[in-house]
C-alpha positions in Angstrom: -138.1 149.1 72.9 -135.5 147.4 70.8 -133.4 149.1 68.1 -133.2 147.2 64.9 -130.2 147.6 62.6 -132.2 147.5 59.4 -131.9 150.1 56.7 -135.3 151.5 55.6 -138.1 149.9 53.7 -137.0 150.6 50.1 -138.5 147.2 49.1 -137.9 145.4 45.9 -134.3 145.3 44.7 -132.8 147.1 47.7 -134.1 144.3 50.0 -132.7 141.6 47.7 -129.2 143.3 47.9 -129.4 143.6 51.6 -130.4 139.9 51.9 -127.5 138.9 49.7 -125.1 140.8 51.9 -126.6 139.4 55.1 -126.5 135.8 53.6 -122.9 136.3 52.6 -122.1 137.2 56.2 -124.1 134.2 57.4 -122.1 131.9 55.2 -118.9 133.4 56.4 -120.1 132.8 60.0 -120.9 129.2 59.0 -117.4 128.6 57.6 -115.7 130.2 60.6 -117.8 128.0 63.0 -116.9 125.0 60.8 -113.2 125.8 61.2 -113.6 126.1 65.0 -115.4 122.7 65.2 -113.1 120.9 62.9 -110.6 118.7 64.6 -107.9 117.7 62.0 -106.8 114.1 62.3 -103.0 114.0 62.9 -100.6 113.4 60.0 -102.8 114.5 57.1 -101.5 116.5 54.1 -102.5 120.1 54.0 -103.5 119.8 50.4 -106.5 117.5 51.2 -109.7 118.9 49.8 -113.3 117.6 50.0 -116.3 119.0 48.2 -119.2 119.0 50.6 -123.0 119.3 50.1 -125.1 120.3 53.1 -128.7 121.5 53.7 -128.9 124.9 55.4 -132.2 125.1 57.3 -134.3 128.1 58.4 -133.6 127.3 62.1 -129.8 127.5 61.7 -129.2 123.8 61.7 -127.2 122.0 58.9 -128.4 118.6 57.9 -127.9 115.9 55.2 -124.2 116.7 54.9 -122.4 114.5 52.5 -119.1 114.4 50.6 -119.8 114.9 46.9 -116.1 114.8 45.9 -113.9 112.9 48.4 -110.5 114.1 49.4 -108.9 110.7 49.1 -108.7 110.4 52.9 -111.8 108.8 54.6 -110.5 110.0 58.0 -110.4 113.6 56.7 -113.8 113.4 55.0 -115.4 111.9 58.1 -113.9 114.7 60.3 -115.4 117.3 58.0 -118.8 115.7 58.2 -118.5 115.5 62.0 -117.6 119.2 62.3 -120.6 120.1 60.2 -122.9 118.1 62.5 -121.6 120.2 65.5 -122.2 123.6 63.8 -125.1 125.6 65.3 -126.0 129.0 64.1 -128.8 131.5 64.7 -131.8 131.2 62.4 -131.1 132.1 58.8 -131.8 135.8 58.1 -134.0 134.9 55.1 -135.9 132.1 56.9 -135.3 129.8 53.9 -133.7 126.5 53.4 -131.2 125.7 50.6 -128.5 123.2 49.7 -125.0 124.5 49.8 -122.0 123.0 48.1 -118.4 124.1 48.9 -114.8 122.9 49.1 -113.2 122.4 52.4 -109.5 122.1 52.6 -107.1 121.4 55.5 -105.2 124.5 54.4 -108.3 126.6 55.2 -107.8 125.8 58.9 -105.0 128.3 59.4 -103.3 128.1 62.8 -105.5 129.5 65.5 
């Protein structure tokens, strides 16, 4: 048999809190994966920031990505969208779909 890492069936609010934690972890994973997939174009300022909207689907895919607030560099914005297209995650823990909006900066990339 398989061992599940679930904490018992308290139901109601306990489940909601667990889901929030699990989803927070899922979004951290998304951002880590996005950083891995992002290939920064050479010669861009670290201060560039784009606000991105993307649809997070139950199957772990991310679709309909668009820049809602451009960074001022089309090359940077296009590279962010391309990285999102390459992100693949396991299915969402809550099996739902939602639209996310977040800021993405070159500074977030770190070095390695």
